[in-house]
DONURO-477009 format. One line per field, with one value per residue (C-alpha): residue number from 1; chain; x, y, z. Coordinates in Angstrom, 3 decimals, decimal comma, padded with zeros to 6 digits. Example, Ala and Ser with C-alpha at 12.3 -4.5 7.8 and 13.67 -1.06 7.14 Angstrom:
resi: [1 2]
chain: [A A]
px: [012,300 013,670]
py: [-004,500 -001,060]
pz: [007,800 007,140]
REM end
This chain:
resi: [1 2 3 4 5 6 7 8 9 10 11 12 13 14 15 16 17 18 19 20 21 22 23 24 25 26 27 28 29 30 31 32 33 34 35 36 37 38 39 40 41 42 43 44 45 46 47 48 49 50 51 52 53 54 55 56 57 58 59 60 61 62 63 64 65 66 67 68 69 70 71 72 73 74 75 76 77 78 79 80 81 82 83 84 85 86 87 88 89 90 91 92 93 94 95 96 97 98 99 100 101 102 103 104 105 106 107 108 109 110 111 112 113 114 115 116 117 118 119 120 121 122 123 124 125 126 127 128 129 130 131 132 133 134 135 136 137 138 139 140 141 142 143 144 145 146 147 148 149 150 151 152 153 154 155 156 157 158 159 160 161 162 163 164 165 166 167 168 169 170 171 172 173 174 175 176 177 178 179 180 181 182 183 184 185 186 187 188 189 190 191 192 193 194 195 196 197 198 199 200 201 202 203 204 205 206 207 208 209 210 211 212 213 214 215 216 217 218 219 220 221 222 223 224 225 226 227 228 229 230 231 232 233 234 235 236 237 238 239 240 241 242 243 244 245 246 247 248 249 250 251 252 253 254 255 256 257 258 259 260 261 262 263 264 265 266 267 268 269 270 271 272 273 274 275 276 277 278 279 280 281 282 283 284 285 286 287 288 289 290 291 292 293 294 295 296 297 298 299 300 301 302 303 304 305 306 307 308 309 310 311 312 313 314 315 316 317 318 319 320 321 322 323 324 325 326 327 328 329 330 331 332 333 334 335 336 337 338 339 340 341 342 343 344 345 346 347 348 349 350 351 352 353 354 355 356 357 358 359 360 361 362 363 364 365 366 367 368 369 370 371 372 373 374 375 376 377 378 379 380 381 382 383 384 385 386 387 388 389 390 391 392 393 394 395 396 397 398 399 400 401 402 403 404 405 406 407 408 409 410 411 412 413 414 415 416 417 418 419 420 421 422 423 424 425 426 427 428 429 430 431 432 433 434 435 436 437 438 439 440 441 442 443 444 445 446 447 448 449 450 451 452 453 454 455 456 457 458 459 460 461 462 463 464 465 466 467 468 469 470 471 472 473 474 475 476 477 478 479 480 481 482 483 484 485 486 487 488 489 490 491 492 493 494 495 496 497 498 499 500 501 502 503 504 505 506 507 508]
chain: [A A A A A A A A A A A A A A A A A A A A A A A A A A A A A A A A A A A A A A A A A A A A A A A A A A A A A A A A A A A A A A A A A A A A A A A A A A A A A A A A A A A A A A A A A A A A A A A A A A A A A A A A A A A A A A A A A A A A A A A A A A A A A A A A A A A A A A A A A A A A A A A A A A A A A A A A A A A A A A A A A A A A A A A A A A A A A A A A A A A A A A A A A A A A A A A A A A A A A A A A A A A A A A A A A A A A A A A A A A A A A A A A A A A A A A A A A A A A A A A A A A A A A A A A A A A A A A A A A A A A A A A A A A A A A A A A A A A A A A A A A A A A A A A A A A A A A A A A A A A A A A A A A A A A A A A A A A A A A A A A A A A A A A A A A A A A A A A A A A A A A A A A A A A A A A A A A A A A A A A A A A A A A A A A A A A A A A A A A A A A A A A A A A A A A A A A A A A A A A A A A A A A A A A A A A A A A A A A A A A A A A A A A A A A A A A A A A A A A A A A A A A A A A A A A A A A A A A A A A A A A A A A A A A A A A A A A A A A A A A A A A A A A A A A A A A A A A A A A A A A A A A A A A A A]
px: [-037,008 -036,487 -032,966 -033,856 -034,806 -032,412 -031,769 -028,278 -029,428 -028,677 -024,964 -024,429 -026,864 -025,434 -022,402 -020,386 -020,314 -019,512 -016,652 -015,128 -015,524 -013,728 -010,883 -010,582 -010,409 -007,742 -005,552 -005,851 -005,094 -002,065 -000,692 -001,296 000,314 003,368 003,789 003,277 005,734 008,584 008,323 010,134 008,500 007,138 008,687 006,193 007,125 010,832 010,310 008,337 011,035 013,728 011,745 010,471 013,697 015,237 018,623 019,271 019,714 019,162 018,179 015,033 015,451 015,572 012,524 012,931 010,499 009,001 005,704 006,241 003,356 003,299 004,640 007,522 011,134 012,105 009,208 010,220 013,779 012,606 010,255 013,157 013,343 010,509 008,107 005,327 002,385 001,613 -001,828 -000,652 001,019 000,747 000,942 -002,094 -003,233 -001,390 -003,137 -001,337 -003,219 -000,322 003,427 005,762 008,562 011,547 012,073 013,824 011,783 010,052 008,581 006,734 003,008 002,213 003,832 001,807 -001,451 -000,560 000,448 -002,841 -004,808 -003,026 -003,284 -006,980 -008,026 -009,437 -007,302 -007,223 -008,730 -006,600 -006,615 -006,674 -004,172 -005,816 -004,512 -002,869 -005,224 -003,601 -005,139 -004,882 -002,204 -003,248 -001,941 -003,703 -006,947 -006,919 -006,096 -008,993 -011,344 -010,337 -010,976 -014,344 -015,505 -014,150 -016,042 -019,192 -018,942 -018,598 -021,571 -023,739 -022,794 -023,706 -027,146 -027,646 -026,107 -026,501 -027,308 -028,910 -025,826 -026,800 -029,768 -029,133 -030,050 -028,505 -026,768 -023,907 -021,653 -020,701 -022,368 -022,530 -023,084 -019,738 -020,320 -023,062 -020,677 -019,024 -015,236 -014,756 -017,354 -015,572 -012,246 -013,815 -015,157 -011,909 -009,954 -012,213 -011,915 -008,186 -007,023 -006,209 -004,527 -002,357 -001,146 -000,407 001,538 003,573 004,329 005,325 007,782 009,224 009,734 011,609 014,013 014,496 016,239 014,049 015,227 013,954 010,532 008,629 009,390 008,848 005,417 004,278 005,551 003,911 000,548 000,626 001,704 -000,972 -003,645 -002,662 -002,713 -006,150 -007,706 -006,190 -007,529 -010,991 -011,009 -009,978 -012,754 -015,320 -014,604 -015,500 -018,511 -019,880 -019,796 -022,137 -024,601 -026,892 -026,052 -028,259 -026,182 -023,007 -024,476 -025,055 -021,429 -020,104 -022,656 -020,400 -017,897 -020,470 -020,894 -017,126 -016,662 -019,490 -017,905 -014,160 -013,820 -010,727 -008,668 -007,206 -006,215 -009,604 -009,980 -006,724 -006,258 -007,990 -005,283 -002,932 -000,553 001,015 000,732 -002,722 -004,108 -002,751 -003,977 -001,974 -002,899 -002,769 -003,280 -004,513 -008,295 -007,853 -005,450 -008,001 -010,679 -008,267 -007,481 -011,179 -011,758 -008,979 -010,340 -013,887 -012,850 -010,846 -013,817 -016,167 -013,665 -013,462 -017,256 -017,366 -014,752 -016,698 -019,931 -018,345 -016,116 -018,826 -021,422 -019,005 -017,945 -021,538 -022,591 -019,992 -019,823 -023,545 -025,674 -023,801 -023,963 -027,759 -027,875 -025,821 -027,730 -029,365 -032,974 -034,082 -032,386 -034,714 -033,311 -034,559 -034,788 -035,344 -032,237 -030,108 -031,309 -030,601 -027,063 -026,545 -027,734 -025,555 -022,434 -022,993 -023,540 -020,409 -018,262 -019,680 -018,727 -015,233 -014,448 -015,998 -013,907 -010,749 -011,264 -013,023 -011,196 -011,271 -007,787 -008,872 -012,048 -009,993 -008,148 -011,465 -012,527 -009,511 -010,126 -013,790 -012,769 -010,740 -013,468 -016,407 -019,963 -022,232 -025,867 -028,631 -029,561 -033,337 -033,742 -031,617 -033,139 -031,569 -029,893 -031,054 -027,798 -024,253 -022,530 -019,677 -019,211 -017,793 -014,168 -012,358 -008,991 -009,949 -010,499 -013,988 -014,423 -017,042 -020,306 -019,242 -021,731 -021,253 -023,496 -023,390 -025,849 -028,219 -028,676 -027,073 -025,194 -023,466 -020,114 -016,602 -017,950 -021,603 -024,226 -021,679 -023,456 -020,295 -018,687 -021,876 -022,069 -018,373 -018,767 -021,893 -020,180 -016,794 -017,533 -018,270 -017,028 -018,227 -021,753 -020,601 -018,770 -021,863 -024,021 -021,604 -021,507 -025,310 -025,518 -022,963 -024,657 -028,079 -026,636 -025,240 -028,479 -030,443 -028,127 -028,423 -032,212 -032,139 -030,082 -032,915 -035,450 -036,132 -033,891 -032,309 -028,885 -027,054 -028,518 -027,604 -024,030 -023,818 -024,991 -022,624 -019,570 -020,403 -020,803 -017,102 -015,825 -018,699 -017,644 -014,173 -015,555 -017,855 -014,871 -012,959 -015,950 -016,800 -013,182 -013,000 -016,332 -015,588 -012,186 -013,552 -016,535 -014,329 -011,839 -014,438 -016,421 -013,323 -012,669 -016,209 -015,888 -012,644 -014,202 -017,257 -015,018 -012,875 -015,860 -016,018 -013,060 -013,991 -012,120 -011,349]
py: [020,115 023,028 024,127 024,383 020,744 018,694 015,278 014,686 011,909 011,223 010,762 014,321 015,707 014,106 011,888 014,133 017,116 014,747 013,040 016,308 017,785 014,835 015,090 018,801 018,131 015,444 017,597 020,635 018,585 016,958 020,369 021,688 018,623 019,017 022,548 021,474 018,565 020,972 022,527 021,241 018,496 019,065 017,871 015,006 013,681 013,904 012,081 009,337 009,000 008,556 005,953 003,929 003,881 000,382 001,359 004,180 002,929 005,991 005,746 007,454 010,571 009,808 010,459 013,783 013,208 010,270 010,082 009,272 008,732 011,131 009,865 007,835 008,367 009,933 012,325 013,301 013,941 016,117 018,085 019,638 022,449 024,951 024,438 026,401 024,386 025,096 024,216 021,818 018,777 018,327 015,266 015,115 011,957 009,668 011,257 013,551 016,817 019,307 019,657 021,421 023,801 024,500 028,158 030,193 031,119 034,470 036,678 039,003 039,349 039,299 035,918 034,611 035,765 034,248 030,954 030,853 031,613 028,931 026,354 026,911 027,296 024,416 022,440 024,011 021,966 019,533 020,041 017,109 017,447 018,513 016,809 018,758 019,554 020,942 024,151 025,947 028,608 032,209 032,421 029,214 030,276 033,713 032,236 029,772 032,481 034,797 032,073 031,323 034,950 035,604 032,573 033,715 037,110 035,494 033,234 036,182 038,032 034,862 034,881 038,486 038,651 035,099 034,471 031,688 031,020 027,399 028,385 027,940 031,530 033,257 036,548 035,747 032,785 033,792 032,694 036,271 039,769 041,118 044,568 045,205 044,662 047,794 047,189 049,804 048,055 044,746 046,370 047,822 044,420 042,602 045,180 044,620 040,832 040,853 043,075 040,337 038,070 040,929 041,697 038,042 037,585 040,702 039,504 036,052 037,597 039,871 036,953 035,112 037,904 039,889 039,048 038,267 041,341 043,603 041,967 044,027 047,305 045,761 044,430 047,864 049,507 046,822 047,274 051,019 050,661 048,039 050,119 053,149 051,102 049,616 052,962 054,603 051,909 052,131 055,913 055,669 053,156 055,158 058,282 056,604 054,884 058,201 059,561 056,837 056,063 058,091 058,959 056,231 053,478 055,123 054,931 051,191 050,875 052,613 051,325 048,592 051,306 052,688 049,251 048,846 052,080 051,127 047,744 048,458 052,238 053,681 050,489 049,314 045,836 044,079 045,520 044,025 040,734 038,307 037,971 040,856 038,668 035,317 034,076 032,737 033,384 031,017 029,875 030,352 028,346 030,984 030,741 034,323 034,734 038,258 037,026 034,419 037,085 039,276 036,359 035,652 039,303 039,178 035,962 037,324 040,449 038,353 036,035 038,971 040,459 037,170 036,943 040,489 039,576 036,483 038,409 041,423 039,536 037,071 039,813 042,034 039,154 038,226 041,877 042,935 039,721 038,912 041,905 044,838 043,379 043,287 046,883 048,155 046,177 048,186 049,217 047,497 044,222 041,402 038,727 036,138 037,902 034,641 033,048 036,135 036,272 032,569 033,186 035,916 033,623 030,708 032,845 034,355 030,922 029,520 032,461 032,349 028,694 029,321 032,201 030,396 027,265 029,379 031,813 029,455 026,122 023,498 024,407 028,016 026,946 024,727 027,804 029,339 025,998 025,883 029,440 028,607 025,700 028,092 030,738 028,641 029,908 031,205 030,177 031,681 029,365 029,536 027,461 029,788 032,760 035,471 033,777 030,259 029,146 029,641 031,973 034,387 037,627 037,212 038,245 038,492 037,689 034,175 030,908 029,498 025,718 023,910 023,977 026,870 029,578 033,291 036,262 038,907 041,702 040,458 037,105 033,755 032,160 028,811 028,407 033,549 036,868 036,713 038,443 039,047 038,440 038,402 035,706 033,645 033,848 033,020 029,960 028,814 029,033 027,513 024,982 022,557 024,021 020,959 022,424 025,571 023,469 021,289 024,346 025,532 022,041 021,840 025,200 024,098 020,727 022,332 024,625 021,663 019,685 022,659 022,976 019,271 019,500 022,334 020,189 017,654 020,368 021,720 024,774 026,579 025,626 028,683 028,215 024,533 025,454 027,985 025,522 022,767 025,039 026,511 023,000 022,225 024,706 023,897 020,238 021,227 023,455 020,634 018,305 020,743 021,396 017,725 016,868 019,593 018,614 014,895 015,459 018,027 015,838 012,854 014,925 016,695 013,520 011,831 014,873 014,770 011,073 011,716 014,545 012,461 009,614 011,804 013,674 017,312 018,766 020,205 023,091 023,767]
pz: [-051,072 -048,726 -047,930 -044,239 -043,922 -041,829 -043,403 -042,063 -039,754 -036,087 -036,756 -037,914 -035,348 -032,242 -032,747 -035,067 -032,610 -029,751 -031,634 -032,824 -029,326 -027,745 -030,256 -029,544 -025,806 -026,209 -028,449 -026,167 -023,045 -024,715 -025,631 -022,116 -020,510 -022,739 -021,447 -017,831 -018,113 -018,852 -015,392 -012,327 -010,298 -006,842 -003,611 -003,397 -006,851 -006,025 -002,757 -004,463 -007,109 -004,476 -002,552 -005,518 -007,570 -007,016 -008,478 -006,050 -002,501 -000,376 003,273 004,400 006,541 010,263 012,401 014,142 016,987 018,793 020,619 024,330 026,732 029,629 032,906 031,470 032,439 029,142 029,324 032,855 031,687 028,823 031,046 032,946 030,393 030,223 027,327 025,704 024,324 020,645 019,252 016,521 018,096 021,826 024,030 026,273 027,959 025,547 022,527 020,133 019,926 019,701 020,172 022,587 021,713 023,925 024,620 027,234 030,291 030,027 032,694 030,297 031,069 027,350 026,948 029,876 028,315 024,935 026,567 028,399 025,234 023,200 025,953 026,599 022,948 020,871 018,489 014,985 012,134 010,186 006,418 004,050 001,149 -002,096 -005,270 -008,053 -010,948 -014,107 -015,380 -018,690 -018,827 -019,223 -022,775 -023,846 -022,204 -023,816 -027,232 -027,042 -025,802 -028,648 -031,222 -029,618 -029,610 -033,111 -034,408 -032,602 -034,286 -037,715 -037,058 -036,049 -039,230 -041,105 -039,477 -040,574 -044,054 -045,367 -049,007 -051,032 -053,106 -053,858 -056,032 -059,766 -060,690 -057,656 -058,320 -055,922 -055,253 -051,679 -048,459 -047,073 -048,385 -047,240 -048,707 -046,107 -043,175 -041,790 -041,602 -038,854 -036,709 -037,212 -036,282 -033,109 -032,032 -032,806 -030,789 -027,783 -027,806 -028,657 -025,785 -023,247 -025,758 -027,014 -023,510 -022,726 -025,957 -025,160 -021,622 -022,888 -025,358 -022,666 -020,280 -023,007 -023,960 -020,727 -017,488 -014,464 -012,559 -015,356 -015,637 -012,976 -014,741 -018,172 -017,170 -015,981 -019,174 -021,343 -019,638 -020,132 -023,775 -024,598 -022,867 -024,970 -028,171 -027,389 -026,472 -029,554 -031,867 -030,277 -030,652 -034,303 -035,069 -033,096 -035,143 -038,440 -036,879 -035,622 -039,170 -040,413 -037,619 -035,317 -031,726 -030,246 -031,821 -030,557 -027,069 -027,566 -028,577 -025,434 -022,923 -021,401 -020,424 -017,965 -016,385 -016,146 -014,214 -011,864 -011,114 -011,133 -011,049 -012,737 -012,479 -015,779 -014,608 -014,983 -018,486 -019,755 -017,911 -015,597 -012,937 -012,228 -010,195 -010,974 -007,368 -006,447 -002,954 -000,325 003,066 006,243 009,326 012,049 015,800 016,031 015,512 014,203 011,517 010,502 010,108 008,110 005,809 005,320 004,429 001,797 000,321 000,326 -001,596 -004,055 -004,615 -005,223 -007,682 -009,562 -009,771 -011,162 -013,770 -014,779 -015,264 -016,955 -019,403 -020,393 -020,899 -022,824 -025,069 -025,926 -026,195 -028,759 -030,800 -031,007 -029,962 -031,521 -035,074 -034,735 -033,474 -036,422 -039,056 -041,832 -041,315 -044,518 -043,551 -042,528 -040,233 -037,789 -034,426 -032,561 -034,072 -033,357 -029,734 -029,372 -030,584 -027,966 -025,172 -026,264 -026,571 -023,138 -021,581 -023,212 -022,104 -018,575 -018,257 -019,625 -017,266 -014,295 -014,861 -015,192 -012,292 -009,849 -010,142 -007,436 -006,174 -005,602 -003,804 -001,509 -000,178 000,852 002,338 004,623 005,766 006,415 008,654 010,799 010,740 011,836 012,139 014,854 015,153 017,202 020,053 020,120 023,309 025,425 027,129 029,192 032,148 031,203 029,543 030,611 028,124 028,444 026,546 023,044 022,585 019,272 020,852 021,979 020,184 020,547 020,529 018,540 020,452 022,666 023,621 023,821 024,538 021,807 021,245 023,916 022,167 022,807 019,891 019,524 017,759 013,699 014,833 015,881 013,739 010,952 007,638 005,540 007,674 007,522 003,729 003,349 005,556 003,697 000,304 001,148 003,880 001,025 -002,292 -004,187 -003,981 -005,817 -008,407 -008,821 -009,525 -012,218 -013,689 -013,812 -015,613 -018,205 -018,654 -019,103 -021,781 -023,729 -023,393 -024,703 -027,693 -028,449 -028,306 -030,816 -033,177 -033,329 -034,136 -037,603 -037,645 -040,563 -041,844 -040,491 -037,001 -037,159 -038,061 -035,228 -032,591 -033,767 -033,715 -030,295 -028,885 -029,377 -026,817 -024,455 -024,426 -023,300 -020,540 -019,424 -019,147 -016,921 -014,663 -014,283 -013,433 -010,773 -009,268 -009,036 -007,428 -004,966 -004,096 -003,287 -001,271 000,864 001,327 002,734 004,919 006,255 007,073 008,962 010,961 011,815 012,942 015,166 016,569 017,641 019,492 022,833 024,351 027,981]
REM end
């Protein structure tokens, strides 16, 4: 009987990875929820606790305002003081479309222009509340990623230096020829994949022992110290590697540094950690069109930076843990090139899904969605010719209603800044973020299906072991992506139904 023959049955092939993956997901989620439960509750949870608690009889807060139809006596009495219409809550024809704020009368021409712009502009979009979705902390995510990449490196070394220790006359009783593995190369790879976890552990210890007012300076000092330690360790390992291998292999070892400088320049932040700040980007509902465009530009740059981090970190993780061991293998060593290449692809796909689910969650995509609703999109009106349709010159200082027409660049457009490719792409991506989440989910699901199909094929025992172990972390990533997609799909579907029911808002 051949040692490569798979006789474990369908239970070991399919159900055992699925059961162990589910148990891993449940244990990880329980640990994460225990950490989240220690934090303070939100205002919504406190309010619900006060209302639903039958033992505590607390009156509800009084209503601050009351809707009054125009033309009534109370409305006439209130109208004695000058008001400025604000584009959020206003009483117009018995329907609440904005509100009024009492201010002192002003004779400034700037105030008159602003009042006219706010009064004539369309009503801003109403955002539907997005539910809270718990996410893995940075320390937990980096720890799981380090374990995943460290395991992938060990599995690739197993594919290269495996032995037939089970044979009766074998000269070794170990599963790998450890003496063929270069310890300095292993130290170099471990230093690369351990950099982010080392920084997060250091920051967690500093937050525990230092006062909050000292943390900003301590974080800067810790980043500089960790960066010096990492670069020193890499230089020390590179020196001993250069003494053993030719210059071409040294170039393979340092090639990702060239890509890093092309993507991020001389910044050290993306090399050490995923997010340099603890505060995620937030959305601000503004009545100034220029502020909306500035916010969209900030969110667009942040999204591009996150995509770069996803691609770079996933490629670097797969490159050093699965490709570099093959490059530094001995010339006389024979190994399965197809199996080693398959390992590289699976590690890259698993890391890409992990970083995508962490850097592009549903809560982050909702911020871009709200900005896209304020931004809007212009389309070229093909049926309009010069002078055939009424259109006024586009102005960046005015709000444009849905369905409005403006003349820009000699062409007529209908409904952000005309002929602006970046605004168009931002609107296309974030007007319905569930499409982006669905694409990521499909990629992760296709990776898992491919791995399961390989388990049913006649593969060697070390490749079988590699696929089964890599499936565990992919199951957890699939759970996170599916949860984000289902929640986002339901929320934006409800939002679309509300908008279709209310109909488009027409401006003056």
